[in-house]
A tleap script that builds the chain and sets N, CA, C and O, in Angstrom:
source leaprc.protein.ff14SB
mol = sequence {
  NMET PRO ALA LYS ARG GLU ASN ARG ALA ASP
  GLY LEU ARG GLU LEU LYS THR ASP GLU LEU
  SER GLN LYS LEU ALA VAL LEU THR GLU GLU
  ARG PHE ARG LEU GLU PHE ARG ARG ALA THR
  GLU SER LEU THR ASN PRO LEU GLN LEU ARG
  THR ILE ARG ARG ASP ILE ALA ARG ILE LYS
  THR ILE LEU LYS GLU ARG ALA SER CALA
}
set mol.1.N position { 96.748 107.246 120.039 }
set mol.1.CA position { 97.082 106.997 118.536 }
set mol.1.C position { 98.822 107.042 118.835 }
set mol.1.O position { 99.489 106.021 118.674 }
set mol.2.N position { 99.242 107.913 119.135 }
set mol.2.CA position { 101.224 107.781 118.928 }
set mol.2.C position { 101.444 106.454 119.249 }
set mol.2.O position { 102.041 105.832 118.371 }
set mol.3.N position { 101.043 105.627 120.570 }
set mol.3.CA position { 101.451 104.258 120.563 }
set mol.3.C position { 101.329 103.468 119.702 }
set mol.3.O position { 102.172 102.594 119.502 }
set mol.4.N position { 100.114 103.620 118.916 }
set mol.4.CA position { 100.303 102.656 117.714 }
set mol.4.C position { 101.289 103.028 116.454 }
set mol.4.O position { 101.957 102.230 115.797 }
set mol.5.N position { 101.218 104.222 116.318 }
set mol.5.CA position { 102.527 104.205 114.921 }
set mol.5.C position { 103.692 103.548 115.762 }
set mol.5.O position { 104.182 102.512 115.315 }
set mol.6.N position { 104.219 104.122 117.059 }
set mol.6.CA position { 105.673 103.794 117.653 }
set mol.6.C position { 105.732 102.214 117.383 }
set mol.6.O position { 106.753 101.648 116.992 }
set mol.7.N position { 104.179 101.395 117.710 }
set mol.7.CA position { 104.590 100.187 117.694 }
set mol.7.C position { 104.629 99.464 115.969 }
set mol.7.O position { 105.010 98.325 115.698 }
set mol.8.N position { 104.127 100.491 115.002 }
set mol.8.CA position { 104.423 99.865 113.635 }
set mol.8.C position { 105.772 100.173 113.136 }
set mol.8.O position { 106.233 99.633 112.130 }
set mol.9.N position { 106.357 100.980 113.792 }
set mol.9.CA position { 107.816 101.684 113.510 }
set mol.9.C position { 108.694 100.530 114.120 }
set mol.9.O position { 109.546 99.870 113.524 }
set mol.10.N position { 108.334 100.435 115.343 }
set mol.10.CA position { 109.208 98.779 116.161 }
set mol.10.C position { 108.915 98.064 115.679 }
set mol.10.O position { 109.804 97.213 115.661 }
set mol.11.N position { 107.896 97.705 115.047 }
set mol.11.CA position { 107.837 96.196 114.279 }
set mol.11.C position { 108.502 96.079 112.928 }
set mol.11.O position { 108.783 95.008 112.389 }
set mol.12.N position { 108.760 97.454 112.359 }
set mol.12.CA position { 109.508 97.515 111.291 }
set mol.12.C position { 110.923 97.581 111.453 }
set mol.12.O position { 111.624 97.124 110.550 }
set mol.13.N position { 111.544 98.169 112.650 }
set mol.13.CA position { 112.688 98.035 113.268 }
set mol.13.C position { 113.256 96.545 113.338 }
set mol.13.O position { 114.380 96.058 113.216 }
set mol.14.N position { 112.164 96.110 113.551 }
set mol.14.CA position { 112.423 94.449 114.100 }
set mol.14.C position { 113.439 93.617 112.654 }
set mol.14.O position { 114.416 92.895 112.851 }
set mol.15.N position { 113.038 93.869 111.684 }
set mol.15.CA position { 113.082 93.541 110.264 }
set mol.15.C position { 114.498 93.675 109.718 }
set mol.15.O position { 115.133 94.705 109.943 }
set mol.16.N position { 114.986 92.738 109.056 }
set mol.16.CA position { 116.089 92.788 108.637 }
set mol.16.C position { 115.952 93.777 107.280 }
set mol.16.O position { 114.918 93.858 106.617 }
set mol.17.N position { 117.599 94.751 106.902 }
set mol.17.CA position { 117.509 95.353 105.953 }
set mol.17.C position { 117.198 94.841 104.542 }
set mol.17.O position { 116.810 95.666 103.714 }
set mol.18.N position { 117.343 93.465 104.170 }
set mol.18.CA position { 116.713 93.141 103.058 }
set mol.18.C position { 115.455 92.663 102.959 }
set mol.18.O position { 114.879 92.449 101.892 }
set mol.19.N position { 114.994 92.483 104.077 }
set mol.19.CA position { 113.269 92.805 104.448 }
set mol.19.C position { 112.591 93.514 104.105 }
set mol.19.O position { 111.534 93.435 103.479 }
set mol.20.N position { 113.275 94.469 104.581 }
set mol.20.CA position { 112.644 96.008 104.658 }
set mol.20.C position { 112.539 96.456 103.239 }
set mol.20.O position { 111.554 97.012 102.753 }
set mol.21.N position { 113.937 96.087 102.460 }
set mol.21.CA position { 113.735 96.236 101.099 }
set mol.21.C position { 113.067 95.685 100.116 }
set mol.21.O position { 112.902 96.081 98.963 }
set mol.22.N position { 112.575 94.445 100.820 }
set mol.22.CA position { 111.438 93.510 99.460 }
set mol.22.C position { 109.951 94.333 100.205 }
set mol.22.O position { 108.961 94.826 99.664 }
set mol.23.N position { 110.231 94.240 101.235 }
set mol.23.CA position { 108.575 95.185 101.433 }
set mol.23.C position { 108.420 96.590 100.912 }
set mol.23.O position { 107.289 96.927 100.560 }
set mol.24.N position { 109.516 97.548 100.807 }
set mol.24.CA position { 109.464 98.857 100.101 }
set mol.24.C position { 109.324 98.637 98.864 }
set mol.24.O position { 108.897 99.661 98.331 }
set mol.25.N position { 109.469 97.812 98.138 }
set mol.25.CA position { 109.246 97.282 96.771 }
set mol.25.C position { 108.100 96.939 96.343 }
set mol.25.O position { 107.526 97.221 95.291 }
set mol.26.N position { 107.634 95.985 97.671 }
set mol.26.CA position { 105.799 95.316 97.204 }
set mol.26.C position { 105.070 96.765 97.641 }
set mol.26.O position { 104.135 97.091 96.909 }
set mol.27.N position { 105.348 97.553 98.602 }
set mol.27.CA position { 104.413 98.703 98.838 }
set mol.27.C position { 104.633 99.643 97.793 }
set mol.27.O position { 103.722 100.470 97.796 }
set mol.28.N position { 105.516 99.863 96.854 }
set mol.28.CA position { 105.831 100.775 96.184 }
set mol.28.C position { 105.048 100.486 95.033 }
set mol.28.O position { 104.463 101.373 94.411 }
set mol.29.N position { 104.998 98.900 94.622 }
set mol.29.CA position { 103.989 98.616 93.576 }
set mol.29.C position { 102.920 98.382 93.758 }
set mol.29.O position { 102.103 98.383 92.837 }
set mol.30.N position { 102.600 98.109 95.018 }
set mol.30.CA position { 101.182 98.364 95.544 }
set mol.30.C position { 100.356 99.858 95.121 }
set mol.30.O position { 99.327 100.108 94.493 }
set mol.31.N position { 101.359 100.651 95.798 }
set mol.31.CA position { 101.421 102.216 95.418 }
set mol.31.C position { 100.717 102.707 94.042 }
set mol.31.O position { 99.805 103.509 93.841 }
set mol.32.N position { 101.508 101.901 93.166 }
set mol.32.CA position { 101.260 102.516 91.739 }
set mol.32.C position { 99.870 102.081 91.133 }
set mol.32.O position { 98.982 102.807 90.687 }
set mol.33.N position { 99.909 100.832 91.226 }
set mol.33.CA position { 98.497 100.320 91.037 }
set mol.33.C position { 96.859 100.880 91.694 }
set mol.33.O position { 95.717 100.822 91.239 }
set mol.34.N position { 97.391 101.363 92.836 }
set mol.34.CA position { 96.428 102.030 93.645 }
set mol.34.C position { 96.035 103.560 92.887 }
set mol.34.O position { 94.874 103.953 92.781 }
set mol.35.N position { 97.216 104.315 92.400 }
set mol.35.CA position { 97.160 105.423 92.061 }
set mol.35.C position { 96.786 105.259 90.572 }
set mol.35.O position { 96.084 106.239 90.318 }
set mol.36.N position { 96.863 104.787 89.881 }
set mol.36.CA position { 96.545 104.309 88.450 }
set mol.36.C position { 94.955 103.985 88.464 }
set mol.36.O position { 94.153 104.405 87.630 }
set mol.37.N position { 94.645 103.124 89.618 }
set mol.37.CA position { 93.173 103.114 89.864 }
set mol.37.C position { 92.434 103.976 89.892 }
set mol.37.O position { 91.351 104.104 89.321 }
set mol.38.N position { 93.250 104.976 90.913 }
set mol.38.CA position { 92.222 106.172 91.257 }
set mol.38.C position { 92.173 107.193 90.153 }
set mol.38.O position { 91.291 108.047 90.065 }
set mol.39.N position { 93.195 107.048 89.303 }
set mol.39.CA position { 92.957 108.044 87.945 }
set mol.39.C position { 92.064 107.283 86.998 }
set mol.39.O position { 91.677 107.943 86.034 }
set mol.40.N position { 91.649 106.008 87.073 }
set mol.40.CA position { 90.358 105.630 86.041 }
set mol.40.C position { 89.510 105.130 86.633 }
set mol.40.O position { 88.739 104.463 85.944 }
set mol.41.N position { 89.172 105.205 88.440 }
set mol.41.CA position { 87.743 104.691 88.490 }
set mol.41.C position { 88.047 105.277 90.037 }
set mol.41.O position { 89.112 105.817 90.338 }
set mol.42.N position { 87.099 105.108 90.823 }
set mol.42.CA position { 86.861 105.488 92.019 }
set mol.42.C position { 87.395 104.247 93.115 }
set mol.42.O position { 86.966 103.104 92.962 }
set mol.43.N position { 88.238 104.530 94.085 }
set mol.43.CA position { 88.557 103.242 95.197 }
set mol.43.C position { 87.753 103.047 96.004 }
set mol.43.O position { 86.943 103.957 96.180 }
set mol.44.N position { 87.652 102.070 96.655 }
set mol.44.CA position { 86.346 101.482 97.518 }
set mol.44.C position { 87.365 102.287 99.115 }
set mol.44.O position { 86.796 102.998 99.943 }
set mol.45.N position { 88.678 101.976 99.175 }
set mol.45.CA position { 88.848 102.545 100.488 }
set mol.45.C position { 90.296 103.680 100.290 }
set mol.45.O position { 91.499 103.420 100.325 }
set mol.46.N position { 89.677 104.800 100.108 }
set mol.46.CA position { 90.929 105.981 99.351 }
set mol.46.C position { 91.930 106.342 100.424 }
set mol.46.O position { 92.933 106.993 100.134 }
set mol.47.N position { 91.582 105.768 102.166 }
set mol.47.CA position { 92.493 105.849 102.871 }
set mol.47.C position { 93.720 105.079 102.966 }
set mol.47.O position { 94.748 105.481 103.512 }
set mol.48.N position { 93.538 103.793 102.327 }
set mol.48.CA position { 94.561 102.764 102.027 }
set mol.48.C position { 95.836 103.554 101.350 }
set mol.48.O position { 96.986 103.370 101.749 }
set mol.49.N position { 95.530 104.376 100.373 }
set mol.49.CA position { 96.585 105.147 99.784 }
set mol.49.C position { 97.733 106.253 100.705 }
set mol.49.O position { 98.926 106.548 100.640 }
set mol.50.N position { 96.703 106.565 101.439 }
set mol.50.CA position { 97.424 107.396 102.891 }
set mol.50.C position { 98.419 106.454 103.893 }
set mol.50.O position { 99.393 106.828 104.546 }
set mol.51.N position { 97.819 105.082 103.781 }
set mol.51.CA position { 98.373 104.282 104.692 }
set mol.51.C position { 99.820 103.626 104.068 }
set mol.51.O position { 100.753 103.293 104.800 }
set mol.52.N position { 99.834 103.515 102.761 }
set mol.52.CA position { 100.658 102.935 102.307 }
set mol.52.C position { 101.819 104.276 102.068 }
set mol.52.O position { 103.009 104.039 102.274 }
set mol.53.N position { 101.598 104.984 101.844 }
set mol.53.CA position { 102.296 106.082 101.553 }
set mol.53.C position { 103.130 106.541 103.158 }
set mol.53.O position { 104.231 107.086 103.231 }
set mol.54.N position { 102.462 106.240 104.045 }
set mol.54.CA position { 103.184 106.876 105.115 }
set mol.54.C position { 103.959 105.160 105.718 }
set mol.54.O position { 104.906 105.169 106.504 }
set mol.55.N position { 103.497 104.152 105.311 }
set mol.55.CA position { 104.344 102.867 105.505 }
set mol.55.C position { 105.494 103.124 104.757 }
set mol.55.O position { 106.570 102.820 105.273 }
set mol.56.N position { 105.481 103.721 103.428 }
set mol.56.CA position { 106.455 103.676 102.655 }
set mol.56.C position { 107.667 104.919 103.165 }
set mol.56.O position { 108.837 104.883 102.784 }
set mol.57.N position { 107.237 105.729 103.868 }
set mol.57.CA position { 107.821 106.913 104.220 }
set mol.57.C position { 108.860 106.362 105.713 }
set mol.57.O position { 110.044 106.521 106.010 }
set mol.58.N position { 107.864 105.770 106.280 }
set mol.58.CA position { 108.562 104.988 107.809 }
set mol.58.C position { 109.521 103.934 107.214 }
set mol.58.O position { 110.492 103.876 107.967 }
set mol.59.N position { 109.673 102.994 106.082 }
set mol.59.CA position { 110.565 102.247 105.557 }
set mol.59.C position { 111.843 102.871 105.436 }
set mol.59.O position { 112.889 102.504 105.970 }
set mol.60.N position { 111.624 104.032 104.545 }
set mol.60.CA position { 112.840 104.712 103.717 }
set mol.60.C position { 113.440 105.390 105.343 }
set mol.60.O position { 114.595 105.204 105.727 }
set mol.61.N position { 112.501 106.103 106.064 }
set mol.61.CA position { 113.460 106.748 107.536 }
set mol.61.C position { 113.867 105.201 108.037 }
set mol.61.O position { 114.567 105.544 108.991 }
set mol.62.N position { 113.899 104.237 108.051 }
set mol.62.CA position { 114.363 103.382 109.062 }
set mol.62.C position { 115.747 102.616 108.165 }
set mol.62.O position { 116.597 102.086 108.880 }
set mol.63.N position { 115.943 102.570 106.760 }
set mol.63.CA position { 116.812 102.625 105.676 }
set mol.63.C position { 117.938 103.444 105.903 }
set mol.63.O position { 119.107 103.077 106.027 }
set mol.64.N position { 117.359 104.887 105.957 }
set mol.64.CA position { 118.327 105.989 106.060 }
set mol.64.C position { 119.134 105.895 107.240 }
set mol.64.O position { 120.347 106.098 107.181 }
set mol.65.N position { 118.397 105.527 108.585 }
set mol.65.CA position { 119.195 105.299 109.899 }
set mol.65.C position { 119.897 104.588 109.727 }
set mol.65.O position { 121.052 104.896 110.021 }
set mol.66.N position { 119.683 103.434 109.246 }
set mol.66.CA position { 120.802 102.044 109.064 }
set mol.66.C position { 121.883 102.618 108.382 }
set mol.66.O position { 123.030 102.350 108.740 }
set mol.67.N position { 121.596 103.598 107.168 }
set mol.67.CA position { 122.762 103.673 106.469 }
set mol.67.C position { 123.593 104.817 106.734 }
set mol.67.O position { 124.476 105.180 105.957 }
set mol.68.N position { 123.277 105.484 108.001 }
set mol.68.CA position { 123.928 106.671 108.162 }
set mol.68.C position { 124.792 106.126 109.916 }
set mol.68.O position { 125.896 106.403 110.387 }
set mol.69.N position { 123.797 105.396 110.366 }
set mol.69.CA position { 124.453 104.365 111.427 }
set mol.69.C position { 125.980 103.697 111.506 }
set mol.69.O position { 126.268 102.921 112.418 }
savepdb mol mol.pdb
quit
């Protein structure tokens, strides 16, 4: 399993900073919609929320690494 996570992070590292920022905005909006839907009804795939949260954290980590470098 760790290889899968490294591949996902490596794939994100290949993106430009602008693309990462756009992807972060899209994922943040999607997370908001899922959280709202979870509060009003049951989700068909509750693990999707966890995946989105982790992807957001990965992107923020990469952006922070680039800012400090």
